[in-house]
TIMAR-470889 format. One record per residue (C-alpha): residue number from 1; x, y, z. Coordinates in steps of 0.1 Angstrom, whole numbers, plus 2048, in hexadecimal, padded with zeros to 3 digits. Example, Ala and Ser with C-alpha at 12.3 -4.5 7.8 and 13.67 -1.06 7.14 Angstrom:
BEGIN
+-----+-----+-----+-----+
| num |   X |   Y |   Z |
+-----+-----+-----+-----+
|   1 | 87B | 7D3 | 84E |
|   2 | 889 | 7F5 | 847 |
+-----+-----+-----+-----+
This chain:
BEGIN
+-----+-----+-----+-----+
| num |   X |   Y |   Z |
+-----+-----+-----+-----+
|   1 | A87 | 77A | 3F2 |
|   2 | A70 | 769 | 40C |
|   3 | A4C | 775 | 40E |
|   4 | A50 | 783 | 431 |
|   5 | A6B | 79A | 425 |
|   6 | A58 | 7A4 | 406 |
|   7 | A3B | 7B0 | 41B |
|   8 | A50 | 7C3 | 435 |
|   9 | A49 | 7E8 | 436 |
|  10 | A6E | 7F0 | 439 |
|  11 | A74 | 7DD | 418 |
|  12 | A59 | 7F1 | 406 |
|  13 | A65 | 812 | 414 |
|  14 | A8A | 80A | 40C |
|  15 | A82 | 802 | 3E8 |
|  16 | A6D | 820 | 3E2 |
|  17 | A87 | 837 | 3F1 |
|  18 | AA2 | 827 | 3DB |
|  19 | A8B | 82D | 3BD |
|  20 | A88 | 852 | 3C7 |
|  21 | AAE | 855 | 3C8 |
|  22 | AAF | 845 | 3A5 |
|  23 | A94 | 85E | 399 |
|  24 | AA1 | 87D | 3AC |
|  25 | A8B | 89B | 3AD |
|  26 | A9A | 8BE | 3A8 |
|  27 | A91 | 8C6 | 3CB |
|  28 | A8A | 8AF | 3E9 |
|  29 | A83 | 8BA | 40C |
|  30 | A81 | 8A2 | 429 |
|  31 | A66 | 8AD | 442 |
|  32 | A67 | 894 | 460 |
|  33 | A6A | 876 | 448 |
|  34 | A53 | 883 | 42D |
|  35 | A67 | 88B | 40E |
|  36 | A57 | 8A7 | 3FA |
|  37 | A63 | 8A7 | 3D6 |
|  38 | A61 | 8BF | 3B9 |
|  39 | A6C | 8B6 | 396 |
|  40 | A5F | 8CE | 37C |
|  41 | A5F | 8C1 | 359 |
|  42 | A63 | 89C | 363 |
|  43 | A48 | 882 | 365 |
|  44 | A2F | 88D | 37F |
|  45 | A36 | 870 | 397 |
|  46 | A5A | 87B | 39C |
|  47 | A4D | 89A | 3AD |
|  48 | A36 | 888 | 3C6 |
|  49 | A3B | 886 | 3EB |
|  50 | A47 | 867 | 3FD |
|  51 | A35 | 868 | 41E |
|  52 | A49 | 84D | 42F |
|  53 | A46 | 846 | 454 |
|  54 | A28 | 847 | 46B |
|  55 | A18 | 864 | 47D |
|  56 | A0C | 869 | 4A0 |
|  57 | 9E7 | 86C | 49B |
|  58 | 9D1 | 880 | 484 |
|  59 | 9DE | 8A2 | 490 |
|  60 | A01 | 89A | 485 |
|  61 | 9F5 | 88C | 464 |
|  62 | 9E2 | 8AC | 45D |
|  63 | A00 | 8C1 | 465 |
|  64 | A16 | 8AD | 44E |
|  65 | 9FC | 8B0 | 432 |
|  66 | 9FB | 8D5 | 437 |
|  67 | A21 | 8D8 | 434 |
|  68 | A21 | 8C3 | 414 |
|  69 | A05 | 8D7 | 404 |
|  70 | A17 | 8F8 | 40D |
|  71 | A36 | 8EA | 3FC |
|  72 | A25 | 8E2 | 3DC |
|  73 | A10 | 902 | 3DC |
|  74 | A2F | 917 | 3DF |
|  75 | A3C | 906 | 3BF |
|  76 | A1C | 909 | 3AC |
|  77 | A17 | 8E4 | 3A7 |
|  78 | 9FD | 8CB | 3B2 |
|  79 | A04 | 8B7 | 3D2 |
|  80 | A09 | 892 | 3CD |
|  81 | A11 | 875 | 3E4 |
|  82 | A1E | 852 | 3DE |
|  83 | A09 | 839 | 3F2 |
|  84 | A1C | 819 | 3F9 |
|  85 | A0F | 7FF | 412 |
|  86 | A22 | 7FF | 432 |
|  87 | A39 | 81C | 428 |
|  88 | A21 | 839 | 430 |
|  89 | A07 | 840 | 44B |
|  90 | 9EA | 828 | 448 |
|  91 | 9D0 | 843 | 449 |
|  92 | 9E0 | 859 | 42F |
|  93 | 9CF | 84A | 410 |
|  94 | 9AC | 84E | 41E |
|  95 | 9B3 | 872 | 42B |
|  96 | 9C0 | 87C | 409 |
|  97 | 9A1 | 86D | 3F8 |
|  98 | 98A | 881 | 40F |
|  99 | 99D | 8A1 | 406 |
| 100 | 997 | 89B | 3E1 |
| 101 | 9B8 | 88C | 3D7 |
| 102 | 9B3 | 875 | 3B9 |
| 103 | 9C2 | 853 | 3B6 |
| 104 | 9DB | 84F | 39A |
| 105 | 9EC | 830 | 38D |
| 106 | 9ED | 80D | 39B |
| 107 | A11 | 801 | 39B |
| 108 | A24 | 7E2 | 3A4 |
| 109 | A45 | 7E3 | 3B7 |
| 110 | A58 | 7C4 | 3AD |
| 111 | A79 | 7B3 | 3B6 |
| 112 | A8F | 797 | 3AA |
| 113 | AB0 | 786 | 3B2 |
| 114 | ACA | 795 | 39B |
| 115 | AD8 | 773 | 390 |
| 116 | AB6 | 768 | 385 |
| 117 | AB2 | 787 | 36F |
| 118 | AD3 | 77F | 35F |
| 119 | ACB | 75B | 357 |
| 120 | AA8 | 764 | 349 |
| 121 | AB7 | 779 | 32E |
| 122 | AD2 | 761 | 322 |
| 123 | ABF | 756 | 303 |
| 124 | AB8 | 779 | 2F6 |
| 125 | AC9 | 77E | 2D4 |
| 126 | ACF | 7A4 | 2D4 |
| 127 | AF0 | 7B5 | 2DB |
| 128 | AEF | 7CB | 2FA |
| 129 | B08 | 7E3 | 306 |
| 130 | B09 | 7F5 | 327 |
| 131 | B17 | 818 | 32E |
| 132 | B19 | 82C | 34E |
| 133 | B0A | 84B | 33D |
| 134 | AEC | 84E | 326 |
| 135 | AF8 | 850 | 302 |
| 136 | AE6 | 864 | 2E8 |
| 137 | AD8 | 844 | 2D9 |
| 138 | ACC | 839 | 2FB |
| 139 | ABA | 859 | 302 |
| 140 | AAB | 85C | 2DF |
| 141 | A9D | 839 | 2E1 |
| 142 | A8E | 83F | 304 |
| 143 | A7F | 860 | 2F7 |
| 144 | A70 | 850 | 2D8 |
| 145 | A5C | 838 | 2EF |
| 146 | A52 | 853 | 308 |
| 147 | A44 | 86A | 2EC |
| 148 | A46 | 88F | 2E5 |
| 149 | A39 | 89B | 306 |
| 150 | A58 | 892 | 319 |
| 151 | A6D | 8B0 | 324 |
| 152 | A90 | 8A6 | 317 |
| 153 | AA3 | 8C0 | 32C |
| 154 | A91 | 8B7 | 34C |
| 155 | A96 | 891 | 347 |
| 156 | ABB | 896 | 33E |
| 157 | AC0 | 8AA | 35E |
| 158 | AAF | 88F | 372 |
| 159 | AC8 | 875 | 365 |
| 160 | AE4 | 88D | 36E |
| 161 | AD8 | 88F | 392 |
| 162 | AD8 | 869 | 398 |
| 163 | AF1 | 864 | 3B4 |
| 164 | AF7 | 83F | 3B2 |
| 165 | B0B | 829 | 39A |
| 166 | AF6 | 826 | 37A |
| 167 | AF5 | 810 | 35B |
| 168 | AE5 | 818 | 33A |
| 169 | ADE | 7FA | 324 |
| 170 | AD7 | 7FB | 2FE |
| 171 | ACB | 7DD | 2EA |
| 172 | AD7 | 7E0 | 2C6 |
| 173 | AC7 | 7D2 | 2A7 |
| 174 | ADE | 7D7 | 289 |
| 175 | AED | 7F9 | 28F |
| 176 | ACF | 807 | 2A2 |
| 177 | AC6 | 808 | 2C7 |
| 178 | AA3 | 7F9 | 2CA |
| 179 | A9F | 7F5 | 2EF |
| 180 | AAD | 806 | 30E |
| 181 | AAC | 805 | 334 |
| 182 | AC0 | 812 | 351 |
| 183 | AC9 | 806 | 374 |
| 184 | AD5 | 817 | 394 |
| 185 | AE8 | 804 | 3AF |
| 186 | ADF | 80E | 3D3 |
| 187 | AE9 | 7FA | 3F2 |
| 188 | AE6 | 7D7 | 3E6 |
| 189 | ACA | 7DD | 3CD |
| 190 | AC8 | 7E8 | 3A9 |
| 191 | AA9 | 7FB | 39D |
| 192 | A9E | 7F8 | 379 |
| 193 | A90 | 816 | 367 |
| 194 | A89 | 824 | 344 |
| 195 | A82 | 802 | 334 |
| 196 | A78 | 80B | 310 |
| 197 | A77 | 7F9 | 2EF |
| 198 | A6F | 804 | 2CC |
| 199 | A53 | 7F1 | 2B9 |
| 200 | A6C | 7DE | 2A3 |
| 201 | A7C | 7CF | 2C2 |
| 202 | A5D | 7BC | 2CB |
| 203 | A60 | 796 | 2CB |
| 204 | A86 | 797 | 2CC |
| 205 | A8C | 794 | 2F1 |
| 206 | A98 | 7B7 | 2F3 |
| 207 | A89 | 7BE | 316 |
| 208 | A98 | 79E | 325 |
| 209 | ABA | 7A6 | 315 |
| 210 | ABA | 7C9 | 323 |
| 211 | AB0 | 7BC | 346 |
| 212 | ACA | 7A1 | 345 |
| 213 | AE5 | 7BA | 33C |
| 214 | ADB | 7D1 | 358 |
| 215 | ADB | 7B4 | 370 |
| 216 | AFE | 7A9 | 365 |
| 217 | B09 | 7CD | 36C |
| 218 | AF6 | 7CC | 38E |
| 219 | B0B | 7AE | 398 |
| 220 | B2B | 7C3 | 394 |
| 221 | B1C | 7DC | 3AC |
| 222 | B15 | 7C1 | 3C7 |
| 223 | AF0 | 7C6 | 3C1 |
| 224 | AE1 | 7A3 | 3C8 |
| 225 | ABD | 7AE | 3C3 |
| 226 | AAB | 7C4 | 3A9 |
| 227 | A8A | 7D7 | 3AB |
| 228 | A74 | 7EA | 393 |
| 229 | A52 | 7FB | 391 |
| 230 | A38 | 7F4 | 376 |
| 231 | A14 | 7FD | 370 |
| 232 | 9FE | 7E0 | 379 |
| 233 | 9EA | 7E3 | 359 |
| 234 | A09 | 7E1 | 343 |
| 235 | A05 | 7BD | 33A |
| 236 | A22 | 7B9 | 322 |
| 237 | A3A | 7C8 | 33B |
| 238 | A2D | 7B3 | 357 |
| 239 | A32 | 793 | 342 |
| 240 | A56 | 79F | 339 |
| 241 | A5F | 7A4 | 35E |
| 242 | A4F | 783 | 369 |
| 243 | A63 | 771 | 34F |
| 244 | A82 | 782 | 35B |
| 245 | A7C | 777 | 37F |
| 246 | A6B | 795 | 38F |
| 247 | A4D | 791 | 3A7 |
| 248 | A38 | 7AB | 3B9 |
| 249 | A43 | 7B9 | 3DA |
| 250 | A24 | 7CF | 3DE |
| 251 | A0D | 7E5 | 3C9 |
| 252 | A0A | 80A | 3CF |
| 253 | 9FA | 82A | 3C1 |
| 254 | 9FA | 850 | 3C2 |
| 255 | 9E2 | 86A | 3CE |
| 256 | 9E3 | 88C | 3BD |
| 257 | 9D0 | 8AD | 3C2 |
| 258 | 9BC | 8B9 | 3A4 |
+-----+-----+-----+-----+
């Protein structure tokens, strides 16, 4: 993907909106281009607003913010906003900071050619199988990595809401699933989510094997490019994705009310 395309606001916006469809909130309301999302029980970022599109001056921005805050107040949850460069109003981040919204997370939105991800995993020794639904073993492995705070019911319901074609990859060591990931195909792209590996999978190329299997599936869905989101301080994950052919499209963060 050429650098000019990587930096294009429409590319950033398109990828973030695909990611929102792959992580569907229980409720999503479109208010003049701002999608207000509520996802009780899921990871907090699934329920943040995507304030995409510009606004006509500070008055319009203030009105949009008031509508968003009313939406979240009615549901008894803290308002939150995804702040992606070029995808949301330029003044929004500063306005939210002035209103006391705290900055959360520093994330990297990354992309790679699908064929490159396939070839990067060719040397991984683990067996990987791909299903179109999450098996019990897939979900249990993902849950073991997430920890006991994950709301199993809410997370299962989220997966049931995903509208696009999906793939669930399991890397197997002996008889046990030791690493998992999932992908969702959407208009020429495949998003990667839920990458998780048990400690005994370290050093075995499990992450690359899972990514390569998902990329192989993505080719069957005519998805020539892949994307993912990762915390910028997650050094092991960043190294894995770089070795698999991913590079940064942009970095972004969130703002949340206390």
